[in-house]
C-alpha positions in Angstrom: -77.4 17.5 -30.6 -76.6 14.0 -29.6 -78.4 11.3 -27.6 -77.0 11.1 -24.0 -75.7 7.6 -22.9 -78.1 5.3 -21.1 -76.9 3.1 -18.1 -78.0 -0.4 -17.8 -81.3 -1.0 -16.1 -81.1 -2.0 -12.5 -83.5 -4.4 -10.9 -86.8 -2.7 -10.4 -85.8 0.4 -12.1 -86.8 2.1 -15.4 -84.3 2.6 -18.2 -81.4 5.0 -17.5 -79.2 7.2 -19.6 -76.4 4.9 -20.9 -72.7 5.8 -20.6 -70.3 5.7 -23.4 -68.9 2.4 -24.8 -71.9 0.4 -23.9 -73.0 -2.6 -26.0 -75.0 -1.6 -29.1 -73.6 2.0 -29.2 -71.1 3.5 -31.5 -69.1 6.0 -29.5 -66.2 8.0 -30.9 -63.2 5.7 -31.3 -60.0 6.6 -29.6 -57.7 8.5 -31.8 -60.5 9.2 -34.3 -62.1 12.6 -33.6 -65.3 13.4 -35.6 -63.3 15.9 -37.7 -60.6 13.4 -38.7 -60.0 13.2 -42.4 -61.0 10.3 -44.5 -58.8 7.2 -44.4 -57.0 8.4 -41.4 -55.5 5.4 -39.7 -56.6 4.8 -36.1 -54.0 6.1 -33.5 -51.7 3.6 -32.0 -51.4 3.3 -28.2 -48.6 5.3 -26.8 -45.5 3.4 -25.9 -44.0 4.4 -22.7 -43.7 8.1 -21.9 -47.0 9.8 -21.6 -49.3 6.9 -22.1 -47.6 4.3 -19.9 -49.3 3.5 -16.6 -47.1 4.4 -13.6 -46.6 3.1 -10.1 -47.7 5.3 -7.4 -45.1 7.7 -6.1 -43.3 6.1 -3.2 -45.1 2.8 -3.6 -43.3 -0.4 -2.7 -41.5 -1.6 -5.8 -42.5 1.5 -7.7 -40.4 2.9 -10.4 -40.0 6.5 -11.5 -42.2 7.5 -14.4 -40.4 7.4 -17.7 -39.4 10.7 -19.3 -41.5 12.4 -21.9 -44.6 14.4 -21.5 -46.1 12.5 -18.5 -45.2 13.5 -15.0 -45.2 10.8 -12.4 -48.8 9.6 -12.1 -50.3 8.4 -8.8 -53.1 6.0 -9.6 -56.5 7.0 -8.2 -56.9 6.0 -4.6 -60.5 4.9 -5.2 -61.8 7.3 -7.3 -75.3 6.8 -9.5 -77.6 7.1 -11.0 -80.9 8.6 -11.4 -83.9 7.1 -12.9 -86.7 8.3 -15.1 -89.8 9.9 -13.6 -93.4 8.9 -14.2 -94.7 10.0 -17.6 -96.5 13.2 -17.6 -99.9 14.0 -19.1 -101.4 17.0 -20.7 -101.8 20.3 -19.0 -103.7 23.4 -19.7 -102.4 26.8 -20.9 -99.0 27.8 -22.0 -96.4 29.9 -20.3 -98.0 30.7 -17.0 -98.7 28.5 -13.9 -102.1 27.2 -14.0 -104.5 25.4 -11.7 -104.0 21.7 -11.4 -106.7 19.3 -12.3 -109.4 19.9 -9.7 -107.6 22.9 -8.3 -109.1 26.2 -7.2 -109.8 28.7 -10.0 -107.4 31.5 -10.5 -105.4 33.3 -13.2 -103.5 30.2 -14.3 -101.5 29.5 -11.2 -101.7 26.4 -9.0 -103.6 27.3 -5.9 -102.9 26.7 -2.2 -105.0 24.1 -0.5 -108.3 25.4 0.7 -108.0 27.2 4.1 -104.3 26.9 4.4 -101.2 28.9 3.7 -99.2 27.1 1.0 -96.3 25.1 2.5 -93.5 23.1 1.1 -94.5 21.2 -2.0 -97.4 23.4 -3.0 -97.2 25.6 -6.1 -97.8 29.1 -4.8 -100.8 31.1 -5.7 -100.6 34.5 -7.3 -101.1 37.5 -5.1 -99.3 36.1 -2.2 -96.5 38.2 -0.8 -93.1 37.4 -2.3 -90.8 35.9 0.2 -87.2 36.8 0.3 -84.9 34.4 -1.4 -82.6 34.3 1.7 -79.5 34.5 -0.4 -77.8 36.5 -3.0 -76.4 35.3 -6.4 -72.9 34.0 -6.6 -70.5 33.3 -9.3 -70.4 30.3 -11.5 -67.9 28.0 -13.0 -67.0 24.4 -12.5 -67.0 21.0 -14.3 -69.4 20.4 -15.9 -71.6 20.5 -16.4 -72.9 22.8 -16.7 -75.7 23.3 -18.3 -78.1 24.2 -21.5 -80.1 26.9 -23.0 -80.7 27.0 -26.6 -82.0 28.0 -29.7 -83.7 30.4 -31.8 -84.0 29.8 -35.5 -81.3 31.3 -37.7 -83.0 33.8 -40.0 -82.7 32.8 -43.6 -81.0 29.5 -42.8 -81.9 26.2 -44.4 -84.0 23.7 -42.5 -81.2 21.3 -42.1 -77.9 22.2 -40.7 -75.8 19.0 -40.6 -73.9 19.4 -43.9 -74.2 22.8 -45.5 -73.2 24.2 -48.8 -70.7 27.1 -49.1 -73.7 29.4 -49.8 -75.6 28.2 -46.8 -72.4 28.7 -44.7 -72.4 32.3 -45.8 -76.0 32.7 -44.7 -75.2 31.0 -41.4 -72.2 33.3 -41.0 -74.5 36.3 -41.2 -76.8 35.2 -38.4 -76.4 33.9 -35.0 -78.4 32.3 -32.2 -77.1 31.3 -28.8 -78.4 30.0 -25.6 -76.6 30.2 -22.3 -76.7 28.2 -19.3 -74.8 28.2 -16.1 -73.0 25.2 -15.3 -72.2 22.6 -18.3 -68.7 22.3 -19.3 -66.6 23.7 -16.7 -68.0 25.1 -13.4 -66.8 27.0 -10.4 -69.2 28.4 -7.9 -68.5 30.5 -4.9 -70.7 31.4 -2.0 -70.5 32.5 1.6 -73.3 31.4 4.0 -76.6 32.1 2.2 -75.1 35.1 0.4 -72.7 35.4 -2.5 -71.6 37.3 -5.5 -72.9 36.7 -9.0 -70.0 37.0 -11.3 -72.3 36.5 -14.2 -74.4 39.6 -13.5 -71.9 42.3 -14.3 -74.0 45.1 -16.0 -75.8 43.4 -18.9 -76.3 45.7 -21.9 -78.6 45.7 -24.8 -76.2 44.8 -27.6 -77.3 44.6 -31.2 -81.0 44.1 -30.6 -81.3 46.8 -28.1 -79.8 49.6 -30.2 -76.8 50.1 -27.8 -73.3 48.7 -28.1 -72.5 46.0 -25.6 -70.1 47.0 -22.9 -66.8 45.2 -23.2 -66.4 41.9 -21.4 -64.0 41.4 -18.5 -62.7 38.4 -16.6 -60.1 37.1 -14.2 -58.5 34.7 -16.7 -55.4 36.3 -18.3 -53.5 35.0 -21.3 -50.1 33.7 -20.5 -47.0 34.9 -22.3 -46.8 31.5 -23.9 -50.1 29.5 -24.1 -48.3 26.2 -25.1 -49.2 23.8 -22.3 -47.3 20.8 -20.9 -48.8 17.7 -19.3 -48.7 18.2 -15.6 -50.0 14.7 -14.6 -52.3 11.9 -15.7 -54.3 9.4 -13.6 -55.0 6.0 -15.1 -58.5 4.7 -15.0 -59.1 2.2 -12.0 -60.4 -1.2 -12.8 -64.2 -1.7 -12.3 -66.4 -4.6 -12.7 -69.6 -2.8 -13.7 -70.8 0.7 -14.8 -69.5 3.1 -12.1 -70.3 6.7 -11.8 -67.3 8.9 -11.1 -68.9 12.3 -11.7 -67.7 15.2 -9.5 -64.5 17.2 -9.8 -63.5 20.5 -8.2 -60.5 22.9 -8.1 -59.3 24.8 -5.0 -56.3 27.1 -4.6 -53.9 24.1 -4.1 -55.9 20.9 -4.9 -57.7 19.1 -7.7 -60.4 16.9 -6.1 -62.0 14.0 -8.0 -64.5 11.2 -7.2 -62.9 7.8 -7.1 -64.0 4.3 -6.3 -66.0 4.4 -3.0 -64.0 7.5 -2.2 -63.2 11.2 -3.0 -59.6 12.0 -3.5 -57.6 15.3 -3.3 -54.6 15.6 -5.6 -51.8 18.2 -5.6 -52.7 20.8 -8.2 -49.3 20.7 -9.8 -48.0 17.1 -9.5 -51.1 15.0 -9.1 -49.6 13.5 -5.8 -52.4 12.3 -3.5 -52.9 14.7 -0.6 -55.9 13.1 1.0 -58.4 10.4 0.5 -61.9 10.3 1.9 -63.2 6.7 2.1 -66.9 6.3 1.8 -69.2 3.4 2.5 -70.4 3.2 -1.0 -69.9 4.7 -4.5 -70.7 8.5 -5.2 -73.8 8.6 -7.2 -74.3 12.4 -7.5 -72.1 15.5 -7.0 -72.8 19.2 -6.8 -71.4 21.4 -9.6 -71.1 24.2 -7.1 -68.7 24.9 -4.1 -68.6 27.7 -1.6 -65.9 30.3 -1.4 -64.3 28.3 1.5 -64.3 25.1 -0.6 -67.3 23.2 0.8 -69.5 21.1 -1.5 -72.0 18.3 -1.5 -72.3 14.7 -2.8 -74.8 11.9 -2.7 -73.5 8.3 -2.2 -74.6 4.8 -1.7 -74.8 3.3 1.9 -72.7 0.3 1.1 -70.2 -1.2 -1.4 -71.7 -3.0 -4.4 -71.6 -6.8 -4.3 -72.2 -9.2 -7.2 -74.5 -10.2 -8.6 -76.7 -7.2 -7.5 -73.9 -4.6 -8.3 -76.0 -1.6 -7.1 -77.2 0.1 -4.0 -79.9 2.8 -3.4 -78.4 6.3 -3.7 -79.8 7.4 -0.3 -77.0 9.3 1.6 -76.2 12.9 1.3 -73.1 14.5 2.7 -71.0 17.7 2.8 -67.3 17.7 2.1 -64.5 20.1 3.0 -62.4 20.1 -0.2 -59.4 21.5 1.5 -59.1 18.9 4.3 -60.9 16.0 2.8 -63.3 15.7 5.8 -66.8 14.4 5.5 -68.6 17.2 7.5 -71.8 15.1 7.9 -74.0 12.6 6.2 -77.8 12.2 6.4 -80.6 10.4 4.7 -84.3 11.2 4.5 -87.4 9.0 4.6 -89.6 9.0 1.6 -93.0 7.1 1.5 -93.3 5.0 4.7 -90.0 4.3 6.5 -88.0 3.7 3.4 -85.0 5.9 2.7 -85.6 8.3 -0.2 -83.5 7.7 -3.3 -81.8 10.7 -4.9 -80.3 11.1 -8.3 -78.8 14.6 -8.1 -77.6 17.0 -5.5 -76.9 20.8 -5.7 -75.8 23.6 -3.5 -77.1 27.2 -3.0 -75.6 29.3 -0.4 -75.9 27.4 2.9 -78.5 24.9 1.6 -77.8 21.4 0.1 -80.8 20.2 -1.9 -81.2 16.7 -3.3 -83.9 15.5 -5.6 -85.3 12.4 -7.3 -88.6 10.5 -8.0 -89.1 10.0 -4.3 -89.2 13.8 -3.9 -86.7 16.4 -2.7 -85.0 17.0 0.6 -82.7 19.9 1.8 -80.1 20.1 4.5 -78.1 22.9 6.3 -74.6 22.9 4.7 -72.9 23.7 8.0 -74.7 21.2 10.3 -76.6 18.7 8.2 -79.8 19.7 9.9 -82.9 18.8 7.8 -84.6 21.8 6.3 -87.3 19.8 4.5 -87.8 16.2 3.3 -89.8 14.4 0.7 -93.6 14.7 1.0 -96.5 14.6 -1.4 -99.3 17.2 -0.9 -102.9 17.4 -1.9 -102.0 18.2 -5.5 -99.6 15.2 -5.7 -96.5 17.4 -6.2 -93.0 16.3 -5.6 -89.6 17.8 -6.3 -87.8 16.1 -9.1 -84.6 18.1 -8.6 -83.1 21.5 -8.1 -81.0 24.1 -9.8 -78.4 25.8 -7.4 -75.8 28.5 -7.5 -76.9 32.1 -7.0 -80.5 30.9 -6.1 -82.4 27.8 -5.5 -85.0 26.6 -8.0 -87.1 23.5 -7.9 -88.5 21.5 -10.8 -91.7 20.1 -9.4 -94.1 17.5 -11.0 -97.7 17.7 -10.0 -101.0 16.0 -10.7 -102.4 12.6 -11.0 -100.8 10.0 -13.3 -101.8 10.6 -16.9 -102.5 14.3 -16.2 -99.2 15.5 -14.7 -97.5 18.8 -15.4 -94.3 20.5 -14.5 -93.9 23.7 -12.4 -90.7 25.7 -11.9 -90.5 27.4 -8.5 -88.0 29.8 -7.1 -87.6 28.9 -3.3 -86.7 30.4 -0.1 -83.6 28.3 0.4 -84.1 28.3 4.2 -87.6 27.1 4.3 -88.4 25.6 0.9 -91.4 27.9 0.6 -92.1 29.0 -3.0 -91.4 32.6 -3.9 -92.8 32.3 -7.4 -94.2 29.7 -9.8 -94.2 29.2 -13.5 -96.1 26.4 -15.1 -94.4 24.7 -18.1 -96.5 24.3 -21.2 -98.4 21.2 -22.1 -96.2 18.5 -23.5 -93.3 19.0 -21.1 -92.4 15.9 -19.1 -89.1 17.1 -17.6 -87.4 20.4 -17.4 -83.8 21.5 -16.9 -82.5 24.5 -15.0 -79.8 26.2 -17.1 -79.4 29.1 -14.8 -81.2 30.2 -11.5 -80.4 33.9 -11.7 -81.4 35.0 -14.3 -83.9 32.1 -14.3 -83.5 30.2 -17.6 -85.2 26.8 -18.1 -84.8 24.3 -21.0 -87.3 21.7 -22.0 -88.4 19.6 -24.9 -92.0 20.6 -25.5 -93.9 17.6 -26.8 -90.8 15.7 -27.7 -90.3 18.0 -30.7 -86.5 18.2 -30.5 -86.3 14.7 -31.9 -82.7 14.2 -31.1 -82.5 13.3 -27.4 -81.0 16.7 -26.6 -83.8 17.5 -24.1 -84.2 21.0 -25.6 -86.7 22.4 -28.1 -87.2 25.7 -26.3 -85.6 27.9 -23.6 -87.9 29.8 -21.2 -86.6 33.0 -19.5 -88.7 33.5 -16.4 -89.0 36.4 -13.9 -87.9 34.7 -10.7 -89.8 37.1 -8.5 -93.1 36.9 -10.2 -93.0 33.7 -12.0 -94.1 35.3 -15.3 -92.6 34.3 -18.6 -90.4 37.0 -20.0 -89.5 35.4 -23.3 -89.4 32.0 -25.0 -86.5 31.1 -27.3 -87.1 28.3 -29.8 -84.1 26.2 -30.5 -83.9 24.1 -33.7 -82.2 20.8 -32.7 -80.7 20.6 -36.2 -78.9 24.0 -35.7 -77.7 24.0 -32.1 -75.7 21.6 -30.1 -76.6 22.2 -26.4 -78.0 19.3 -24.5 -79.7 18.5 -21.2 -80.2 15.3 -19.2 -83.6 13.7 -19.9 -84.5 13.2 -16.2 -82.1 15.2 -14.2 -82.7 18.9 -13.5 -79.1 20.4 -13.5 -77.2 18.5 -16.1 -77.2 20.8 -19.1 -74.0 21.0 -21.1 -72.6 23.3 -23.9 -74.6 26.3 -22.8 -73.9 29.2 -20.5 -75.7 32.4 -19.4 -74.1 35.7 -18.7 -74.3 39.4 -19.6 -78.0 39.0 -20.3 -77.1 36.5 -23.1 -77.7 32.8 -23.7 -74.6 31.3 -25.4 -74.6 28.0 -27.2 -72.7 26.2 -30.0 -74.2 25.5 -33.5 -74.1 22.0 -34.8 -71.1 21.0 -36.8 -71.2 21.7 -40.5 -68.7 21.7 -43.4 -65.8 24.1 -43.2 -64.0 25.8 -46.1 -61.1 23.2 -46.1 -60.9 20.1 -48.1 -62.2 18.1 -45.1 -63.1 18.6 -41.5 -66.2 20.1 -39.8 -66.4 23.3 -37.9 -69.0 25.4 -35.9 -69.6 28.6 -34.0 -70.8 29.9 -30.6 -73.7 32.3 -31.0 -76.0 34.1 -28.5 -79.5 35.2 -27.8 -80.6 38.3 -26.0 -82.6 37.3 -22.8 -84.7 40.5 -22.9 -85.9 40.2 -26.5 -85.3 36.5 -27.2 -83.8 37.3 -30.4 -80.4 36.1 -31.8 -77.7 38.8 -31.6 -74.8 39.6 -33.9 -72.4 37.7 -31.7 -70.5 34.9 -33.3 -67.2 33.1 -32.4 -66.0 30.9 -35.1 -64.1 27.7 -34.2 -62.0 27.9 -37.4 -61.4 25.1 -40.0 -61.4 21.6 -38.6 -61.9 22.8 -35.0 -65.3 22.7 -33.1 -66.0 25.0 -30.2 -68.2 24.7 -27.1 -68.7 27.1 -24.1 -67.7 25.9 -20.7 -68.4 28.7 -18.3 -68.6 32.5 -17.8 -65.6 34.4 -16.5 -67.1 37.8 -15.6 -68.3 39.1 -18.9 -66.2 36.8 -21.0 -66.9 33.2 -22.1 -64.4 30.4 -21.5 -64.6 27.8 -24.3 -63.0 24.5 -25.4 -61.9 24.0 -29.0 -61.9 20.4 -30.0 -59.0 20.0 -32.5 -58.5 18.2 -35.8 -56.7 14.8 -35.8 -53.2 16.4 -36.1 -53.4 19.1 -33.5 -54.0 19.7 -29.8 -57.2 21.4 -28.5 -57.3 24.9 -27.1 -59.0 26.8 -24.2 -60.0 30.3 -25.4 -61.5 33.4 -23.8 -64.2 35.1 -25.8 -64.5 38.8 -25.0 -68.2 39.4 -24.1 -68.2 42.7 -25.9 -66.2 42.3 -29.1 -66.3 38.5 -29.2 -62.6 38.5 -30.0 -60.9 35.2 -29.0 -57.8 34.9 -26.9 -55.9 31.6 -26.6 -55.3 30.8 -22.9 -54.0 27.3 -23.3 -53.0 25.1 -26.2 -52.6 21.3 -25.8 -49.5 19.8 -27.4 -49.9 18.1 -30.8 -47.7 15.2 -29.9 -49.4 11.9 -30.8 -49.5 10.5 -27.2 -51.1 13.6 -25.9 -53.5 13.9 -28.7 -54.7 10.3 -28.1 -55.1 11.0 -24.4 -57.1 14.1 -25.2 -59.4 12.4 -27.7 -60.4 9.9 -25.0 -62.4 12.6 -23.3 -65.8 13.5 -24.9 -67.3 16.9 -24.2 -70.6 15.2 -23.8 -69.5 12.8 -21.1 -66.5 14.4 -19.5 -65.9 17.1 -17.0 -63.6 19.9 -18.3 -62.3 22.5 -15.9 -60.1 25.4 -16.6 -58.7 28.0 -14.1 -55.5 30.0 -13.8 -53.6 28.4 -16.6 -54.5 24.8 -15.6 -56.8 22.4 -17.6 -58.3 19.3 -16.1 -60.2 16.7 -18.2 -61.8 13.8 -16.3 -64.3 10.9 -16.9 -67.7 10.8 -15.4 -68.5 7.2 -16.0 -66.3 4.0 -16.1 -67.2 0.5 -17.3 -65.4 -2.8 -17.5 -62.6 -2.7 -20.1 -62.8 -4.9 -23.0 -60.1 -7.6 -23.2 -59.2 -6.4 -26.7 -58.4 -2.9 -25.5 -54.8 -2.2 -25.3 -54.7 1.5 -25.3 -54.1 3.3 -22.0 -57.3 5.0 -20.7 -57.2 7.8 -18.2 -59.4 9.0 -15.3 -57.8 12.5 -15.4 -55.5 14.4 -17.8 -54.1 17.6 -16.4 -52.2 20.3 -18.5 -50.7 23.6 -17.5 -49.1 26.7 -18.9 -47.5 27.5 -15.5 
């Protein structure tokens, strides 16, 4: 697992995760993938054709794009950041919600305030009637982010895992462990009102550990007659003067929508031509991974454009967008302590509720009207919502207690009122927690900073969302598994997906059987037993593989290629684990170099219906010595 990037500190703020290519870091170099053979000369910038910048179609003085792989490329029409929470302290007990310091006695659950029914912000006491969730699960997909469950220890495997001998590889090949999370990589969510359909909940079966054979997987993505893809369009990176968040990308039936500079832009799905531009008063600083069936989603953005030397604004505005028309349906803010606007560092969507969280607390709004459903507040137990997991249900990661003795509680919420349906107290040593999946409820955390690699994951916790009881804990060895979650944000896990009662995740890279080049596998864990299954999808020599999202009972995955080939999108059958190639990126040098510019850790990768979209999530000022063309978006298609 790798350490996520940290953005530069802003005045009055604590250190942030830094984006790639910041001073003092050593990000992958263009044209030099990690599995490039020794002494491979760095790739040269493409000359004309695919890599050359193009004038916008129809622009004054514009010229047609040169021939070759690149279709005419409209430049982005204008295409935040969170910050760390207060450090936690110790907390009693393990696995079950417990009484906060000074709280009422009970069986390990935080209690309601004396004489009162627990309201928003209070961990719910056991024994209270379970409130309806107010919404049904719905399918997942989207950019990515999805999202990070992990590990269980590979039986019989060595303690390392970075570079393994042939014998060790044989051992690893005989065992498997996977963790699955909704959301990381590529995401597509669909809901209607407060109800929806859970595409990931298609009849889970017991598999190898349950004594029954898994039912065959099934999905909507079908293999084309010829998986060889062509470049549909590419969008050059806009110039920026400072680190700029451009996270957020979605696909509709006819549009690809991407965050730009102080804007959100809708592009024609096939040509990349700009169809609409939504100007905003400031930069987008958070974007939901999820969208409704009628293509509505949520963003958070700054109230004004950045001006030197300050170059930042508080991320205080929350809004809903119609991705079909490009209309901002509404925008709202919420007051935190005093009359100050609350600052948010992430936003999500569940059914008809938009929920935003941060160190000032959480707020929620009606998706259709923007009406405030709840706003930041601190209760008698000093609890506040750090953030939320969305999709088929709404789950809060809540920090409680006085400074120095804080603890984290995971609560399934009634999305209409914010009232807790169930509570699960994370074990002592957990400062932050990440929601990998809301239904089933899977939480990732680094207990006591034992992961040691900045991945944010030492264990996965499978929780009963109705009762708040721990079902099973899956331990994940950071040296063996490559999923990762944001250190302070709740819904930012990558390289992990959940479906078919399984947690799927990639192993760390290790030596392959060839002369040079690393490889890895996708493995899984049974969410009922917590044990690794016999499932294993091998990347193949010199390729590395990572799950993007579920497609019904199948797993959609991206295979990062060796230096001389293009990558692949594959569908992994959830029953047989057989791989089917859905799309293969051309091996031409210019296309390879463009593909290598997008890191799986810091990019959004979306695949649907024969179309692949790779896009950046963070931009920074270009170095004067950089001559290579850099792209905001690369789109390829088999259609």
